[in-house]
Residue, then its C-alpha position, 0 to 999 in steps of 0.5 A: x538941760x531945760x535951763x539951756x533950752x530955755x535960755x537959747x530958745x528960738x521959735x524956729x526950733x519949736x517943733x523939735x523942742x516939743x518932740x524933745x520935751x515929750x521924749x524926756x517925759x517918757x524917761x524912767x523916773x521922770x516924775x522923780x526928776x521933776x521933784x528935784x528941780x530947784x526954783x530956777x529950773x522950774x521957772x526955766x521950764x515954765x518959761x520954755x513951755x510958755x514960749x512954745x505955747x506963744x509960738x504956736x498959738x498965734x498960727x491958725x493952721x492944723x499943725x500949729x493947733x496940734x503943737x498947741x495941744x502938745x504943749x498944753x499936755x506938756x504943761x500938765x506933765x511938767x506940772x507948770 
């Protein structure tokens, strides 16, 4: 799923992607699922989170700053 999101990333979908990734991180056994990601899935996850970060970091409004904070938090949760 992360690979598909990463390969089809659009900056217009940034807010929805953050919400989706936050929801995924609350799923049962999420940490166990992370342990079974292969290298390509880890790279896709890292790439997606980096793209999200770059999308929001260039804006200076409050909503974008909150999105940057959310992406930074997701980077920690997803261990990238």
